[in-house]
PDB file with SEQRES, HELIX, SHEET and CRYST1 records, atoms N, CA, C and O in Angstrom:
SEQRES   1 A   54  UNK UNK UNK UNK UNK UNK UNK UNK UNK UNK UNK UNK UNK          
SEQRES   2 A   54  UNK UNK UNK UNK UNK UNK UNK UNK UNK UNK UNK UNK UNK          
SEQRES   3 A   54  UNK UNK UNK UNK UNK UNK UNK UNK UNK UNK UNK UNK UNK          
SEQRES   4 A   54  UNK UNK UNK UNK UNK UNK UNK UNK UNK UNK UNK UNK UNK          
SEQRES   5 A   54  UNK UNK                                                      
HELIX    1 AA1 UNK A   12  UNK A   25  1                                  14    
HELIX    2 AA2 UNK A   29  UNK A   48  1                                  20    
CRYST1    1.000    1.000    1.000  90.00  90.00  90.00 P 1           1          
ATOM      1  N   UNK A   1     -12.151 -80.081 154.653  1.00  0.00           N  
ATOM      2  CA  UNK A   1     -13.460 -80.668 154.841  1.00  0.00           C  
ATOM      3  C   UNK A   1     -14.189 -79.873 155.925  1.00  0.00           C  
ATOM      4  O   UNK A   1     -13.641 -79.639 157.002  1.00  0.00           O  
ATOM      5  N   UNK A   2     -15.411 -79.463 155.641  1.00  0.00           N  
ATOM      6  CA  UNK A   2     -16.217 -78.710 156.590  1.00  0.00           C  
ATOM      7  C   UNK A   2     -16.764 -79.637 157.668  1.00  0.00           C  
ATOM      8  O   UNK A   2     -17.062 -80.804 157.414  1.00  0.00           O  
ATOM      9  N   UNK A   3     -16.887 -79.109 158.846  1.00  0.00           N  
ATOM     10  CA  UNK A   3     -17.506 -79.851 159.942  1.00  0.00           C  
ATOM     11  C   UNK A   3     -18.982 -79.494 159.972  1.00  0.00           C  
ATOM     12  O   UNK A   3     -19.337 -78.317 160.031  1.00  0.00           O  
ATOM     13  N   UNK A   4     -19.832 -80.488 159.931  1.00  0.00           N  
ATOM     14  CA  UNK A   4     -21.277 -80.291 159.926  1.00  0.00           C  
ATOM     15  C   UNK A   4     -21.856 -80.669 161.280  1.00  0.00           C  
ATOM     16  O   UNK A   4     -21.252 -81.428 162.039  1.00  0.00           O  
ATOM     17  N   UNK A   5     -23.000 -80.146 161.563  1.00  0.00           N  
ATOM     18  CA  UNK A   5     -23.722 -80.423 162.799  1.00  0.00           C  
ATOM     19  C   UNK A   5     -24.900 -81.341 162.478  1.00  0.00           C  
ATOM     20  O   UNK A   5     -25.494 -81.248 161.403  1.00  0.00           O  
ATOM     21  N   UNK A   6     -25.233 -82.227 163.418  1.00  0.00           N  
ATOM     22  CA  UNK A   6     -26.323 -83.174 163.227  1.00  0.00           C  
ATOM     23  C   UNK A   6     -27.136 -83.262 164.513  1.00  0.00           C  
ATOM     24  O   UNK A   6     -26.579 -83.467 165.591  1.00  0.00           O  
ATOM     25  N   UNK A   7     -28.423 -83.110 164.402  1.00  0.00           N  
ATOM     26  CA  UNK A   7     -29.324 -83.251 165.544  1.00  0.00           C  
ATOM     27  C   UNK A   7     -29.936 -84.645 165.530  1.00  0.00           C  
ATOM     28  O   UNK A   7     -30.331 -85.138 164.474  1.00  0.00           O  
ATOM     29  N   UNK A   8     -30.018 -85.281 166.687  1.00  0.00           N  
ATOM     30  CA  UNK A   8     -30.687 -86.585 166.754  1.00  0.00           C  
ATOM     31  C   UNK A   8     -31.693 -86.586 167.897  1.00  0.00           C  
ATOM     32  O   UNK A   8     -31.572 -85.821 168.854  1.00  0.00           O  
ATOM     33  N   UNK A   9     -32.671 -87.447 167.778  1.00  0.00           N  
ATOM     34  CA  UNK A   9     -33.625 -87.673 168.861  1.00  0.00           C  
ATOM     35  C   UNK A   9     -33.159 -88.921 169.596  1.00  0.00           C  
ATOM     36  O   UNK A   9     -32.913 -89.960 168.984  1.00  0.00           O  
ATOM     37  N   UNK A  10     -33.043 -88.809 170.906  1.00  0.00           N  
ATOM     38  CA  UNK A  10     -32.526 -89.917 171.701  1.00  0.00           C  
ATOM     39  C   UNK A  10     -33.228 -89.900 173.053  1.00  0.00           C  
ATOM     40  O   UNK A  10     -33.451 -88.837 173.633  1.00  0.00           O  
ATOM     41  N   UNK A  11     -33.569 -91.067 173.540  1.00  0.00           N  
ATOM     42  CA  UNK A  11     -34.244 -91.116 174.841  1.00  0.00           C  
ATOM     43  C   UNK A  11     -33.281 -90.677 175.937  1.00  0.00           C  
ATOM     44  O   UNK A  11     -32.063 -90.795 175.799  1.00  0.00           O  
ATOM     45  N   UNK A  12     -33.840 -90.177 177.010  1.00  0.00           N  
ATOM     46  CA  UNK A  12     -33.024 -89.730 178.140  1.00  0.00           C  
ATOM     47  C   UNK A  12     -32.188 -90.880 178.694  1.00  0.00           C  
ATOM     48  O   UNK A  12     -31.027 -90.689 179.056  1.00  0.00           O  
ATOM     49  N   UNK A  13     -32.781 -92.077 178.762  1.00  0.00           N  
ATOM     50  CA  UNK A  13     -32.065 -93.246 179.282  1.00  0.00           C  
ATOM     51  C   UNK A  13     -30.873 -93.598 178.397  1.00  0.00           C  
ATOM     52  O   UNK A  13     -29.778 -93.848 178.901  1.00  0.00           O  
ATOM     53  N   UNK A  14     -31.081 -93.617 177.080  1.00  0.00           N  
ATOM     54  CA  UNK A  14     -29.998 -93.939 176.157  1.00  0.00           C  
ATOM     55  C   UNK A  14     -28.902 -92.887 176.213  1.00  0.00           C  
ATOM     56  O   UNK A  14     -27.718 -93.224 176.180  1.00  0.00           O  
ATOM     57  N   UNK A  15     -29.278 -91.628 176.295  1.00  0.00           N  
ATOM     58  CA  UNK A  15     -28.285 -90.556 176.397  1.00  0.00           C  
ATOM     59  C   UNK A  15     -27.463 -90.691 177.675  1.00  0.00           C  
ATOM     60  O   UNK A  15     -26.245 -90.515 177.660  1.00  0.00           O  
ATOM     61  N   UNK A  16     -28.131 -91.000 178.766  1.00  0.00           N  
ATOM     62  CA  UNK A  16     -27.426 -91.191 180.036  1.00  0.00           C  
ATOM     63  C   UNK A  16     -26.426 -92.351 179.919  1.00  0.00           C  
ATOM     64  O   UNK A  16     -25.287 -92.242 180.375  1.00  0.00           O  
ATOM     65  N   UNK A  17     -26.851 -93.444 179.316  1.00  0.00           N  
ATOM     66  CA  UNK A  17     -25.961 -94.596 179.139  1.00  0.00           C  
ATOM     67  C   UNK A  17     -24.784 -94.245 178.231  1.00  0.00           C  
ATOM     68  O   UNK A  17     -23.655 -94.673 178.476  1.00  0.00           O  
ATOM     69  N   UNK A  18     -25.051 -93.464 177.182  1.00  0.00           N  
ATOM     70  CA  UNK A  18     -23.975 -93.024 176.294  1.00  0.00           C  
ATOM     71  C   UNK A  18     -22.930 -92.229 177.071  1.00  0.00           C  
ATOM     72  O   UNK A  18     -21.729 -92.429 176.887  1.00  0.00           O  
ATOM     73  N   UNK A  19     -23.384 -91.333 177.933  1.00  0.00           N  
ATOM     74  CA  UNK A  19     -22.450 -90.540 178.744  1.00  0.00           C  
ATOM     75  C   UNK A  19     -21.612 -91.429 179.660  1.00  0.00           C  
ATOM     76  O   UNK A  19     -20.426 -91.167 179.860  1.00  0.00           O  
ATOM     77  N   UNK A  20     -22.210 -92.460 180.208  1.00  0.00           N  
ATOM     78  CA  UNK A  20     -21.467 -93.376 181.072  1.00  0.00           C  
ATOM     79  C   UNK A  20     -20.382 -94.099 180.282  1.00  0.00           C  
ATOM     80  O   UNK A  20     -19.241 -94.195 180.733  1.00  0.00           O  
ATOM     81  N   UNK A  21     -20.740 -94.612 179.094  1.00  0.00           N  
ATOM     82  CA  UNK A  21     -19.766 -95.309 178.251  1.00  0.00           C  
ATOM     83  C   UNK A  21     -18.662 -94.338 177.830  1.00  0.00           C  
ATOM     84  O   UNK A  21     -17.481 -94.679 177.896  1.00  0.00           O  
ATOM     85  N   UNK A  22     -19.033 -93.147 177.404  1.00  0.00           N  
ATOM     86  CA  UNK A  22     -18.045 -92.159 176.963  1.00  0.00           C  
ATOM     87  C   UNK A  22     -17.102 -91.789 178.110  1.00  0.00           C  
ATOM     88  O   UNK A  22     -15.889 -91.714 177.911  1.00  0.00           O  
ATOM     89  N   UNK A  23     -17.641 -91.561 179.291  1.00  0.00           N  
ATOM     90  CA  UNK A  23     -16.804 -91.247 180.457  1.00  0.00           C  
ATOM     91  C   UNK A  23     -15.832 -92.383 180.745  1.00  0.00           C  
ATOM     92  O   UNK A  23     -14.660 -92.143 181.033  1.00  0.00           O  
ATOM     93  N   UNK A  24     -16.312 -93.606 180.669  1.00  0.00           N  
ATOM     94  CA  UNK A  24     -15.460 -94.777 180.907  1.00  0.00           C  
ATOM     95  C   UNK A  24     -14.299 -94.813 179.921  1.00  0.00           C  
ATOM     96  O   UNK A  24     -13.176 -95.162 180.285  1.00  0.00           O  
ATOM     97  N   UNK A  25     -14.574 -94.450 178.672  1.00  0.00           N  
ATOM     98  CA  UNK A  25     -13.567 -94.453 177.620  1.00  0.00           C  
ATOM     99  C   UNK A  25     -12.707 -93.187 177.632  1.00  0.00           C  
ATOM    100  O   UNK A  25     -11.756 -93.077 176.859  1.00  0.00           O  
ATOM    101  N   UNK A  26     -13.040 -92.230 178.510  1.00  0.00           N  
ATOM    102  CA  UNK A  26     -12.285 -90.984 178.584  1.00  0.00           C  
ATOM    103  C   UNK A  26     -12.585 -90.040 177.439  1.00  0.00           C  
ATOM    104  O   UNK A  26     -11.718 -89.280 177.007  1.00  0.00           O  
ATOM    105  N   UNK A  27     -13.805 -90.086 176.949  1.00  0.00           N  
ATOM    106  CA  UNK A  27     -14.195 -89.263 175.806  1.00  0.00           C  
ATOM    107  C   UNK A  27     -15.450 -88.469 176.138  1.00  0.00           C  
ATOM    108  O   UNK A  27     -16.161 -88.759 177.100  1.00  0.00           O  
ATOM    109  N   UNK A  28     -15.698 -87.461 175.312  1.00  0.00           N  
ATOM    110  CA  UNK A  28     -16.980 -86.764 175.367  1.00  0.00           C  
ATOM    111  C   UNK A  28     -18.015 -87.633 174.652  1.00  0.00           C  
ATOM    112  O   UNK A  28     -17.666 -88.553 173.912  1.00  0.00           O  
ATOM    113  N   UNK A  29     -19.277 -87.330 174.882  1.00  0.00           N  
ATOM    114  CA  UNK A  29     -20.339 -88.056 174.181  1.00  0.00           C  
ATOM    115  C   UNK A  29     -20.205 -87.843 172.673  1.00  0.00           C  
ATOM    116  O   UNK A  29     -20.409 -88.776 171.896  1.00  0.00           O  
ATOM    117  N   UNK A  30     -19.863 -86.625 172.255  1.00  0.00           N  
ATOM    118  CA  UNK A  30     -19.696 -86.338 170.834  1.00  0.00           C  
ATOM    119  C   UNK A  30     -18.584 -87.200 170.226  1.00  0.00           C  
ATOM    120  O   UNK A  30     -18.763 -87.792 169.161  1.00  0.00           O  
ATOM    121  N   UNK A  31     -17.444 -87.265 170.906  1.00  0.00           N  
ATOM    122  CA  UNK A  31     -16.337 -88.084 170.399  1.00  0.00           C  
ATOM    123  C   UNK A  31     -16.716 -89.555 170.342  1.00  0.00           C  
ATOM    124  O   UNK A  31     -16.342 -90.258 169.403  1.00  0.00           O  
ATOM    125  N   UNK A  32     -17.451 -90.022 171.335  1.00  0.00           N  
ATOM    126  CA  UNK A  32     -17.884 -91.417 171.358  1.00  0.00           C  
ATOM    127  C   UNK A  32     -18.791 -91.709 170.168  1.00  0.00           C  
ATOM    128  O   UNK A  32     -18.655 -92.750 169.524  1.00  0.00           O  
ATOM    129  N   UNK A  33     -19.703 -90.810 169.878  1.00  0.00           N  
ATOM    130  CA  UNK A  33     -20.606 -90.988 168.737  1.00  0.00           C  
ATOM    131  C   UNK A  33     -19.817 -91.007 167.431  1.00  0.00           C  
ATOM    132  O   UNK A  33     -20.094 -91.828 166.556  1.00  0.00           O  
ATOM    133  N   UNK A  34     -18.840 -90.113 167.289  1.00  0.00           N  
ATOM    134  CA  UNK A  34     -18.028 -90.087 166.071  1.00  0.00           C  
ATOM    135  C   UNK A  34     -17.276 -91.405 165.877  1.00  0.00           C  
ATOM    136  O   UNK A  34     -17.162 -91.894 164.753  1.00  0.00           O  
ATOM    137  N   UNK A  35     -16.768 -91.973 166.956  1.00  0.00           N  
ATOM    138  CA  UNK A  35     -16.070 -93.256 166.867  1.00  0.00           C  
ATOM    139  C   UNK A  35     -17.038 -94.361 166.463  1.00  0.00           C  
ATOM    140  O   UNK A  35     -16.695 -95.210 165.639  1.00  0.00           O  
ATOM    141  N   UNK A  36     -18.230 -94.364 167.025  1.00  0.00           N  
ATOM    142  CA  UNK A  36     -19.230 -95.377 166.662  1.00  0.00           C  
ATOM    143  C   UNK A  36     -19.609 -95.266 165.188  1.00  0.00           C  
ATOM    144  O   UNK A  36     -19.751 -96.279 164.504  1.00  0.00           O  
ATOM    145  N   UNK A  37     -19.771 -94.043 164.701  1.00  0.00           N  
ATOM    146  CA  UNK A  37     -20.097 -93.833 163.288  1.00  0.00           C  
ATOM    147  C   UNK A  37     -18.942 -94.297 162.406  1.00  0.00           C  
ATOM    148  O   UNK A  37     -19.161 -94.997 161.417  1.00  0.00           O  
ATOM    149  N   UNK A  38     -17.717 -93.914 162.756  1.00  0.00           N  
ATOM    150  CA  UNK A  38     -16.539 -94.326 161.989  1.00  0.00           C  
ATOM    151  C   UNK A  38     -16.442 -95.849 161.915  1.00  0.00           C  
ATOM    152  O   UNK A  38     -16.195 -96.411 160.848  1.00  0.00           O  
ATOM    153  N   UNK A  39     -16.640 -96.519 163.068  1.00  0.00           N  
ATOM    154  CA  UNK A  39     -16.567 -97.981 163.101  1.00  0.00           C  
ATOM    155  C   UNK A  39     -17.644 -98.612 162.232  1.00  0.00           C  
ATOM    156  O   UNK A  39     -17.395 -99.614 161.561  1.00  0.00           O  
ATOM    157  N   UNK A  40     -18.829 -98.037 162.241  1.00  0.00           N  
ATOM    158  CA  UNK A  40     -19.939 -98.532 161.419  1.00  0.00           C  
ATOM    159  C   UNK A  40     -19.593 -98.416 159.935  1.00  0.00           C  
ATOM    160  O   UNK A  40     -19.828 -99.350 159.168  1.00  0.00           O  
ATOM    161  N   UNK A  41     -19.040 -97.280 159.531  1.00  0.00           N  
ATOM    162  CA  UNK A  41     -18.661 -97.066 158.131  1.00  0.00           C  
ATOM    163  C   UNK A  41     -17.553 -98.032 157.727  1.00  0.00           C  
ATOM    164  O   UNK A  41     -17.607 -98.616 156.645  1.00  0.00           O  
ATOM    165  N   UNK A  42     -16.550 -98.206 158.586  1.00  0.00           N  
ATOM    166  CA  UNK A  42     -15.461 -99.144 158.277  1.00  0.00           C  
ATOM    167  C   UNK A  42     -16.002-100.558 158.091  1.00  0.00           C  
ATOM    168  O   UNK A  42     -15.592-101.260 157.166  1.00  0.00           O  
ATOM    169  N   UNK A  43     -16.911-100.979 158.954  1.00  0.00           N  
ATOM    170  CA  UNK A  43     -17.494-102.320 158.853  1.00  0.00           C  
ATOM    171  C   UNK A  43     -18.272-102.467 157.535  1.00  0.00           C  
ATOM    172  O   UNK A  43     -18.174-103.492 156.861  1.00  0.00           O  
ATOM    173  N   UNK A  44     -19.037-101.440 157.183  1.00  0.00           N  
ATOM    174  CA  UNK A  44     -19.791-101.459 155.935  1.00  0.00           C  
ATOM    175  C   UNK A  44     -18.844-101.582 154.748  1.00  0.00           C  
ATOM    176  O   UNK A  44     -19.071-102.388 153.845  1.00  0.00           O  
ATOM    177  N   UNK A  45     -17.765-100.768 154.751  1.00  0.00           N  
ATOM    178  CA  UNK A  45     -16.837-100.766 153.626  1.00  0.00           C  
ATOM    179  C   UNK A  45     -16.056-102.071 153.519  1.00  0.00           C  
ATOM    180  O   UNK A  45     -15.705-102.488 152.415  1.00  0.00           O  
ATOM    181  N   UNK A  46     -15.781-102.716 154.639  1.00  0.00           N  
ATOM    182  CA  UNK A  46     -15.126-104.031 154.586  1.00  0.00           C  
ATOM    183  C   UNK A  46     -15.989-105.031 153.830  1.00  0.00           C  
ATOM    184  O   UNK A  46     -15.480-105.867 153.084  1.00  0.00           O  
ATOM    185  N   UNK A  47     -17.286-104.937 154.027  1.00  0.00           N  
ATOM    186  CA  UNK A  47     -18.210-105.881 153.407  1.00  0.00           C  
ATOM    187  C   UNK A  47     -18.568-105.487 151.971  1.00  0.00           C  
ATOM    188  O   UNK A  47     -18.685-106.353 151.104  1.00  0.00           O  
ATOM    189  N   UNK A  48     -18.742-104.182 151.714  1.00  0.00           N  
ATOM    190  CA  UNK A  48     -19.285-103.724 150.438  1.00  0.00           C  
ATOM    191  C   UNK A  48     -18.307-102.925 149.577  1.00  0.00           C  
ATOM    192  O   UNK A  48     -18.644-102.548 148.455  1.00  0.00           O  
ATOM    193  N   UNK A  49     -17.119-102.665 150.079  1.00  0.00           N  
ATOM    194  CA  UNK A  49     -16.163-101.846 149.349  1.00  0.00           C  
ATOM    195  C   UNK A  49     -16.268-100.380 149.742  1.00  0.00           C  
ATOM    196  O   UNK A  49     -17.224 -99.947 150.386  1.00  0.00           O  
ATOM    197  N   UNK A  50     -15.261 -99.641 149.335  1.00  0.00           N  
ATOM    198  CA  UNK A  50     -15.174 -98.225 149.715  1.00  0.00           C  
ATOM    199  C   UNK A  50     -16.381 -97.442 149.207  1.00  0.00           C  
ATOM    200  O   UNK A  50     -16.828 -97.637 148.077  1.00  0.00           O  
ATOM    201  N   UNK A  51     -16.888 -96.578 150.029  1.00  0.00           N  
ATOM    202  CA  UNK A  51     -17.989 -95.686 149.644  1.00  0.00           C  
ATOM    203  C   UNK A  51     -17.361 -94.509 148.909  1.00  0.00           C  
ATOM    204  O   UNK A  51     -16.530 -93.790 149.462  1.00  0.00           O  
ATOM    205  N   UNK A  52     -17.762 -94.325 147.675  1.00  0.00           N  
ATOM    206  CA  UNK A  52     -17.258 -93.227 146.856  1.00  0.00           C  
ATOM    207  C   UNK A  52     -18.138 -92.003 147.075  1.00  0.00           C  
ATOM    208  O   UNK A  52     -19.364 -92.088 147.004  1.00  0.00           O  
ATOM    209  N   UNK A  53     -17.510 -90.879 147.338  1.00  0.00           N  
ATOM    210  CA  UNK A  53     -18.222 -89.619 147.555  1.00  0.00           C  
ATOM    211  C   UNK A  53     -17.950 -88.701 146.365  1.00  0.00           C  
ATOM    212  O   UNK A  53     -16.805 -88.499 145.960  1.00  0.00           O  
ATOM    213  N   UNK A  54     -19.043 -88.149 145.816  1.00  0.00           N  
ATOM    214  CA  UNK A  54     -18.883 -87.191 144.723  1.00  0.00           C  
ATOM    215  C   UNK A  54     -18.892 -87.794 143.432  1.00  0.00           C  
ATOM    216  O   UNK A  54     -18.766 -87.099 142.424  1.00  0.00           O  
TER     217      UNK A  54                                                      
END                                                                             
């Protein structure tokens, strides 16, 4: 599986808060975002079933 890059627009305040949460969890901001995305997908799939790709 290829790793893709994603750009987002985020306020300076929100980015700063993200860094604080990530530091607390012992993660980089990137890793924290990946975990949040993974958790969101898992929650969606619990409710709606597995997302089929392809």
